[in-house]
C-alpha positions in Angstrom: -92.0 -98.3 -22.5 -89.0 -101.0 -23.8 -88.7 -99.5 -27.1 -88.6 -95.9 -26.0 -85.3 -97.2 -23.6 -84.6 -98.9 -26.6 -84.6 -95.6 -28.8 -82.5 -94.4 -25.7 -79.8 -96.5 -26.4 -79.8 -95.6 -30.3 -79.7 -91.8 -29.5 -76.6 -92.3 -27.0 -74.4 -94.4 -29.9 -74.8 -97.9 -28.4 -75.4 -101.2 -30.4 -78.7 -101.6 -29.2 -80.6 -104.9 -30.1 -84.3 -105.3 -29.1 -85.5 -108.6 -28.5 -89.2 -109.8 -28.0 -90.4 -113.4 -28.0 -93.7 -112.7 -29.3 -92.3 -111.6 -33.5 -95.3 -109.2 -34.0 -94.1 -107.0 -30.7 -90.5 -106.7 -32.2 -91.3 -105.5 -35.5 -93.8 -103.2 -33.6 -91.7 -102.2 -31.4 -88.7 -101.7 -34.0 -90.8 -99.5 -36.1 -92.2 -97.3 -33.9 -88.3 -96.3 -32.9 -87.3 -96.0 -36.4 -90.3 -93.9 -37.4 -89.6 -91.8 -34.0 -85.8 -90.9 -34.7 -87.3 -89.8 -38.4 -90.2 -87.8 -37.3 -87.1 -85.9 -34.8 -85.4 -85.3 -37.5 -87.8 -83.9 -39.2 -89.2 -81.5 -36.2 -85.1 -80.4 -36.0 -84.5 -82.4 -32.8 -81.7 -84.9 -34.3 -80.1 -83.7 -37.7 -80.9 -86.3 -40.6 -77.7 -87.9 -39.7 -77.8 -88.5 -35.9 -80.7 -90.2 -36.7 -79.4 -92.1 -39.1 -76.5 -93.3 -37.1 -79.2 -94.2 -34.3 -81.1 -95.9 -36.5 -78.5 -97.6 -37.8 -77.5 -98.8 -34.1 -80.6 -100.8 -33.7 -81.3 -104.3 -34.7 -83.8 -106.5 -34.0 -83.0 -110.1 -32.4 -85.3 -113.1 -32.1 -83.6 -115.9 -29.8 -82.0 -114.9 -26.3 -79.1 -116.1 -27.7 -78.7 -113.0 -30.2 -78.1 -111.0 -27.2 -74.5 -112.9 -26.0 -72.2 -110.0 -26.1 -74.7 -108.3 -24.2 -72.8 -105.7 -21.3 -76.0 -105.2 -20.1 -79.6 -106.3 -20.6 -82.7 -103.9 -19.9 -85.9 -105.3 -19.3 -89.4 -103.5 -20.0 -91.7 -106.7 -19.7 -95.2 -106.4 -17.8 -95.2 -105.6 -13.8 -94.8 -109.6 -13.1 -92.1 -111.1 -10.7 -92.6 -114.6 -12.3 -92.4 -113.1 -15.6 -89.6 -111.1 -14.7 -87.4 -114.2 -13.6 -88.3 -116.3 -16.1 -86.8 -113.6 -18.5 -83.9 -112.5 -16.9 -83.4 -116.9 -15.7 -83.1 -117.3 -19.5 -81.0 -114.4 -20.6 -78.6 -115.2 -17.9 -77.6 -118.6 -19.8 -76.5 -116.6 -22.8 -75.5 -113.3 -21.6 -71.6 -113.4 -19.7 -70.8 -113.8 -16.1 -70.9 -110.4 -15.7 -73.4 -108.8 -17.6 -75.3 -106.3 -16.4 -79.3 -107.4 -16.2 -81.4 -103.8 -15.2 -85.1 -105.0 -15.2 -87.4 -101.3 -15.2 -89.5 -102.7 -13.0 -91.5 -99.7 -10.8 -92.9 -101.7 -8.4 -91.2 -105.0 -7.5 -88.6 -105.6 -5.4 -85.3 -105.4 -7.0 -83.7 -107.9 -5.0 -86.7 -110.4 -5.1 -86.6 -110.1 -9.1 -82.7 -111.1 -8.7 -83.1 -113.9 -5.3 -83.3 -117.0 -7.9 -80.5 -115.6 -10.2 -77.3 -116.8 -10.7 -74.6 -114.1 -9.9 -77.5 -111.7 -8.2 -74.9 -109.3 -7.3 -75.4 -108.2 -11.1 -78.8 -106.8 -10.6 -79.7 -103.8 -10.2 -83.0 -101.8 -11.3 -83.2 -98.8 -13.9 -86.6 -97.2 -13.5 -87.2 -95.3 -16.2 -90.4 -93.1 -16.1 -93.0 -92.5 -19.5 -92.7 -92.1 -22.3 -88.8 -92.5 -21.6 -87.4 -90.4 -24.5 -89.2 -87.6 -22.7 -89.0 -87.7 -19.8 -85.7 -86.8 -18.0 -85.5 -88.7 -14.8 -83.7 -92.5 -14.4 -84.1 -94.2 -10.4 -81.1 -96.6 -9.9 -82.0 -98.8 -7.7 -79.2 -101.1 -5.8 -81.0 -104.4 -4.4 -79.4 -106.1 -1.0 -77.0 -107.9 -3.2 -76.3 -105.3 -5.9 -72.6 -104.4 -6.8 -71.0 -101.3 -6.9 -69.9 -102.1 -10.1 -73.6 -102.8 -11.9 -74.5 -99.8 -9.9 -72.1 -97.7 -11.6 -73.0 -99.5 -15.0 -76.0 -98.3 -14.8 -75.7 -95.1 -13.7 -73.2 -94.7 -16.2 -76.1 -96.0 -19.1 -77.9 -93.6 -17.9 -76.1 -90.9 -17.8 -75.3 -91.7 -21.6 -78.6 -91.5 -22.7 -79.1 -87.8 -21.4 -80.8 -89.0 -18.2 -80.1 -87.0 -14.5 -79.5 -90.4 -12.3 -80.5 -90.4 -8.9 -80.3 -93.7 -6.7 -82.5 -95.0 -4.9 -83.0 -98.0 -2.0 -84.8 -100.9 -3.2 -88.1 -100.5 -1.3 -92.0 -100.4 -2.0 -92.1 -97.8 -5.0 -88.2 -97.0 -4.7 -88.3 -93.3 -4.1 -90.2 -91.4 -6.7 -93.3 -92.7 -7.3 -93.0 -93.9 -3.1 -93.4 -90.1 -2.4 -95.9 -89.2 -5.0 -98.3 -91.6 -3.9 -100.5 -89.3 -1.6 -101.2 -86.8 -4.8 -104.1 -89.5 -5.9 -104.3 -91.2 -2.8 -105.7 -87.4 -1.2 -107.7 -86.6 -4.5 -109.5 -90.2 -4.1 -110.6 -89.1 -0.7 -111.3 -85.8 -0.8 -113.4 -86.4 -3.9 -114.9 -89.8 -2.4 -115.2 -87.1 1.1 -117.1 -85.1 -1.4 -114.5 -81.6 0.8 -114.8 -81.1 -3.5 -115.2 -82.4 -7.6 -113.1 -83.9 -9.6 -112.9 -81.4 -11.6 -112.4 -79.0 -8.8 -109.9 -81.4 -6.9 -107.7 -81.1 -11.0 -108.2 -77.6 -11.0 -106.9 -76.3 -7.7 -103.7 -78.4 -8.3 -103.0 -76.8 -11.6 -104.0 -72.9 -10.5 -103.4 -73.1 -7.2 -100.0 -75.3 -6.9 -98.7 -75.2 -10.7 -99.0 -78.4 -11.1 -99.6 -79.5 -14.8 -102.5 -81.9 -14.1 -104.7 -82.4 -11.2 -104.4 -86.4 -9.8 -107.4 -87.7 -11.9 -105.8 -86.5 -15.1 -102.8 -88.0 -14.0 -104.6 -91.2 -12.9 -106.4 -91.2 -16.4 -103.2 -90.6 -18.2 -101.5 -93.7 -16.6 -104.6 -96.1 -16.3 -106.8 -95.9 -13.1 -106.5 -100.2 -13.7 -103.0 -100.0 -13.7 -103.3 -97.1 -10.8 -105.4 -99.6 -8.9 -102.8 -102.9 -9.6 -100.2 -100.5 -8.4 -102.4 -99.1 -5.1 -102.9 -102.5 -4.2 -99.0 -103.8 -4.6 -98.1 -101.1 -2.1 -100.3 -101.6 0.4 -99.8 -105.8 0.4 -95.8 -104.9 0.3 -95.9 -102.9 3.4 -98.5 -105.1 5.4 -101.7 -102.8 5.3 -99.3 -99.1 6.0 -102.6 -97.4 6.1 -100.8 -93.7 4.1 -101.4 -96.2 0.8 -104.7 -98.0 1.4 -106.2 -98.3 -1.9 -109.9 -96.3 -2.4 -113.1 -97.6 -3.4 -113.6 -94.9 -5.4 -111.2 -96.4 -7.7 -112.3 -100.3 -7.4 -115.9 -98.8 -8.9 -114.4 -96.7 -10.9 -112.0 -99.5 -12.7 -114.9 -101.9 -12.4 -117.1 -100.2 -14.6 -114.5 -100.2 -17.0 -113.6 -96.5 -16.8 -109.6 -97.2 -17.5 -109.1 -93.7 -18.4 -107.5 -92.3 -21.5 -107.0 -95.4 -23.4 -110.3 -96.7 -22.6 -112.0 -93.0 -24.0 -113.2 -92.6 -20.5 -111.5 -92.6 -16.6 -112.6 -89.9 -14.3 -112.9 -88.2 -17.4 -114.9 -88.7 -21.0 -112.5 -88.5 -23.5 -114.1 -87.6 -26.9 -112.9 -88.2 -30.4 -110.8 -85.1 -31.2 -112.4 -83.0 -28.2 -111.1 -81.8 -24.4 -111.9 -83.7 -21.3 -112.1 -80.0 -19.8 -112.2 -76.2 -20.8 -109.6 -73.8 -20.5 -108.8 -72.4 -17.0 -108.8 -69.0 -18.1 -106.6 -66.2 -17.1 -106.6 -64.9 -13.1 -108.4 -61.2 -12.0 -106.2 -58.0 -12.6 -104.8 -57.6 -9.6 -105.4 -53.6 -8.4 -108.5 -52.1 -7.3 -108.1 -52.1 -3.1 -109.9 -49.7 -1.5 -110.0 -49.8 2.5 -108.2 -51.2 5.8 -107.2 -55.0 5.9 -106.4 -56.6 8.8 -103.8 -59.7 9.0 -103.2 -61.2 12.1 -100.8 -64.2 12.5 -96.7 -64.6 11.7 -97.0 -67.2 8.9 -95.0 -67.1 6.0 -98.4 -67.2 4.1 -99.4 -64.0 5.9 -96.4 -62.2 5.7 -97.1 -63.1 1.9 -100.6 -62.1 1.4 -100.0 -58.8 3.6 -97.3 -58.0 0.6 -100.2 -58.8 -2.3 -102.3 -56.6 0.0 -100.1 -53.8 -0.4 -99.2 -54.1 -3.6 -102.9 -54.8 -4.7 -103.8 -50.7 -2.9 -105.2 -52.1 0.3 -103.7 -50.5 3.6 -102.5 -53.3 5.8 -102.8 -53.1 9.5 -101.7 -55.6 12.4 -104.7 -56.0 14.9 -103.1 -53.6 17.2 -102.5 -50.6 14.7 -106.0 -51.3 13.9 -108.1 -49.8 16.3 -106.3 -46.9 16.0 -107.9 -46.7 11.7 -111.4 -46.7 10.1 -113.2 -50.1 10.3 -111.7 -52.4 8.5 -113.0 -54.0 5.2 -111.8 -57.7 6.0 -110.3 -59.3 8.9 -107.7 -62.6 7.6 -107.1 -64.8 10.6 -103.5 -66.5 9.8 -103.0 -67.1 13.8 -104.0 -70.9 13.5 -106.3 -70.2 16.7 -103.8 -69.2 18.6 -104.6 -65.9 21.0 -104.2 -62.7 18.9 -102.4 -59.4 20.0 -105.3 -57.3 19.6 -109.4 -58.5 19.4 -110.1 -59.4 16.2 -113.6 -57.7 15.7 -115.3 -54.9 13.8 -115.4 -56.2 10.3 -116.0 -59.9 8.3 -113.7 -62.2 8.6 -111.5 -64.7 6.6 -110.0 -67.7 8.9 -106.9 -69.4 7.6 -107.5 -73.5 7.9 -103.6 -74.2 8.4 -104.3 -75.8 11.7 -107.5 -77.0 11.4 -110.9 -76.7 9.8 -113.7 -73.7 9.7 -115.7 -76.4 12.5 -112.8 -76.7 14.8 -111.4 -72.9 14.7 -114.6 -70.9 14.5 -117.4 -73.7 15.6 -120.8 -72.0 15.3 -119.2 -68.3 13.9 -120.0 -66.6 11.3 -116.0 -66.5 9.6 -115.2 -68.4 6.3 -111.9 -70.1 5.8 -109.6 -70.4 3.4 -106.1 -71.6 2.3 -103.6 -71.4 0.1 -100.0 -72.5 -0.4 -96.6 -70.4 -0.1 -95.0 -68.9 -2.8 -98.2 -67.0 -3.0 -96.9 -65.1 -5.7 -97.0 -68.3 -8.1 -100.6 -69.2 -6.8 -103.2 -68.1 -9.3 -106.2 -69.3 -6.8 -107.3 -69.1 -3.3 -109.4 -71.5 -1.8 -112.7 -70.5 0.1 -114.9 -72.4 2.6 -118.6 -71.2 3.8 -119.9 -72.9 7.2 -124.1 -73.1 7.9 -123.4 -70.0 9.8 -121.1 -68.1 7.6 -122.1 -64.7 6.9 -123.1 -63.5 3.4 -120.9 -60.2 4.3 -117.9 -62.6 4.7 -118.4 -63.9 1.5 -118.7 -61.3 -0.4 -115.7 -59.6 1.0 -113.4 -62.5 1.0 -114.5 -62.9 -2.7 -113.8 -59.7 -3.5 -110.4 -59.0 -1.8 -108.4 -62.3 -3.2 -110.1 -61.3 -6.1 -108.1 -57.8 -6.2 -104.9 -59.7 -5.5 -105.2 -61.5 -9.0 -106.2 -64.8 -8.1 -109.4 -67.5 -8.9 -112.0 -68.3 -5.8 -113.2 -71.8 -5.5 -115.5 -72.7 -2.6 -115.1 -76.3 -1.3 -116.3 -77.9 1.9 -114.7 -77.4 5.1 -111.5 -79.5 5.8 -108.0 -78.4 7.4 -105.4 -77.3 4.7 -109.1 -78.0 2.3 -107.9 -79.4 -1.0 -103.8 -78.2 -1.8 -102.9 -77.7 1.5 -104.1 -81.6 2.4 -102.6 -83.0 -0.8 -99.1 -81.6 -0.4 -98.8 -81.8 3.1 -99.1 -85.5 2.6 -96.9 -86.0 -0.5 -94.4 -83.2 1.9 -95.2 -85.8 4.4 -94.4 -88.8 2.5 -91.3 -87.4 1.3 -89.7 -87.1 4.6 -91.1 -90.4 5.6 -88.9 -91.9 2.8 -86.0 -89.1 3.9 -86.2 -90.7 7.3 -85.7 -94.3 6.3 -82.7 -93.7 4.3 -84.2 -94.0 1.1 -82.8 -91.0 -0.9 -81.2 -88.2 -0.2 -82.7 -84.5 0.2 -81.4 -83.7 -3.4 -82.3 -86.6 -5.0 -86.1 -86.7 -3.7 -86.1 -83.1 -4.8 -84.7 -83.6 -8.5 -86.9 -86.9 -8.8 -90.3 -85.1 -8.5 -89.4 -82.4 -10.8 -87.6 -84.4 -13.9 -89.2 -87.5 -13.1 -93.4 -86.1 -12.6 -93.1 -82.3 -13.6 -93.5 -81.0 -10.3 -93.8 -77.5 -10.0 -91.2 -77.4 -7.4 -89.1 -79.8 -5.4 -91.5 -80.9 -2.4 -88.7 -80.7 0.6 -87.9 -77.2 -0.9 -91.7 -76.1 -1.5 -92.4 -77.5 2.0 -89.1 -74.9 3.3 -90.9 -71.8 1.3 -94.5 -73.1 3.2 -92.8 -73.2 6.4 -92.8 -76.3 8.4 -95.2 -75.5 11.0 -97.7 -74.9 8.6 -97.4 -78.4 7.1 -97.0 -80.1 10.4 -100.3 -78.2 11.2 -102.6 -79.4 8.9 -101.3 -82.9 9.0 -101.8 -82.8 12.9 -105.5 -81.3 12.1 -106.6 -83.8 10.1 -104.7 -86.6 12.5 -106.7 -84.9 15.2 -110.2 -85.1 13.5 -109.5 -88.3 11.6 -107.9 -90.1 14.4 -106.1 -92.0 11.8 -102.6 -93.4 11.7 -102.6 -92.1 8.0 -101.9 -88.3 9.0 -99.0 -88.8 11.6 -96.2 -86.8 10.8 -93.0 -88.1 9.5 -90.4 -88.0 12.4 -87.7 -86.5 10.3 -90.0 -83.5 10.1 -90.8 -83.3 13.6 -87.9 -83.3 14.9 -86.3 -80.6 12.8 -89.2 -78.3 13.8 -89.1 -78.5 17.1 -85.5 -77.5 16.7 -86.7 -74.6 15.9 -85.9 -75.0 11.7 -88.9 -74.5 10.1 -87.7 -73.6 6.4 -86.6 -70.6 4.9 -88.1 -68.2 7.3 -85.4 -69.4 9.8 -82.7 -70.3 7.6 -82.6 -74.2 7.5 -85.6 -76.6 7.5 -84.8 -79.8 4.5 -82.3 -77.4 3.0 -80.1 -74.6 4.7 -80.2 -71.4 3.5 -77.9 -68.5 3.0 -78.6 -64.9 4.2 
């Protein structure tokens, strides 16, 4: 992390001083920077002249006194409050009183780092994402005492490095890491409850949600042990917030020495020169629909599935219109448990589990459950779930129908929202909590998730595309089933829904839409 940040400084044209009290670590870091800059020139990312100029900007410093000329010092020491305070305390005795001291912490309060230092108003957070030369985002975090001048200098430095800079209020996890907490934690819970396997959760997130990797792949990449430390930090600093409770599955994995890619195994095995998973494969070709499908409900997902079904060759009908047609091939119920306009009968049924589990919505019935998230056109997978009494005809009909829409299918156990819906709706909920608490703006939240974590789209804009009624339906169903504060809906999102602002379908949700 430290060498990556220093590389950015060199490339931005700044005289960059690299310091580490361990001379061997200092030399390794500097050598790594120079090698990366030369490699960038070989690959055409920099010209030879730019590479050499950047290398010339790098200077090794063996004592804190060598930092005396600095206007900005960025530390990237391990996540220890005592260590960071000690380091800044030593450096403060050698630099000017107006030199800005920036901490790259991702889990400690900037205010806590600054508290014992002389002139705490010059301490800010500059949270880079790993690896810094690649990831486009920088969070600038103002502590309780941070001056506007210090924050402005940190922002200017980040922009000079070519980063998309967002502002975050000092708090647990700042903005981006906080909003992303449920991505891993909800995945862990799904596996712990045997709703789906590790491989299924990751595949569903990739194919159904468009994520570059699933939560378990991401946790292995970051380091399972590091993730556990961060989880414990979140939970302790929040005085036991239920949404951030660490998972016993992570504790067991770390105890087994399975720390992720770096140890050769984590949630996956990483054989030397091999791959940890098979390719996902292409979805089936769309088309081949033959017959009538009935779609009940007026949700955004209902509309998008109807469009896809029509394009695939099916005759799409409402429950009322279906009374005049031949017996339908399949009935899709997206009413969320509300009374349909006409009886749903005469064919196998598939119930969308956006407002409850299959057991809750069809107790003892023969239907199967399904779930997907808008925008449906971008999804390559639909999740399916069967109960003990689900009819074989419903299982076969649902499989065939969704395959004609060009979608993979995956069968998981019964739950409101199934896998992707549960994970994404919890991430939306966390982002809504952060927005309501003033931790960051809606624009910065969405930019942070895209540029800092490679999300397929901004999470609040995604919520607007899904429909806030759909998101709240999943959360409320989970809250009812579990009776846990973990699934309580953020007041900011609830108020939007109560005022009729449900997202793109109503012209306003977290954002306002023209037309």
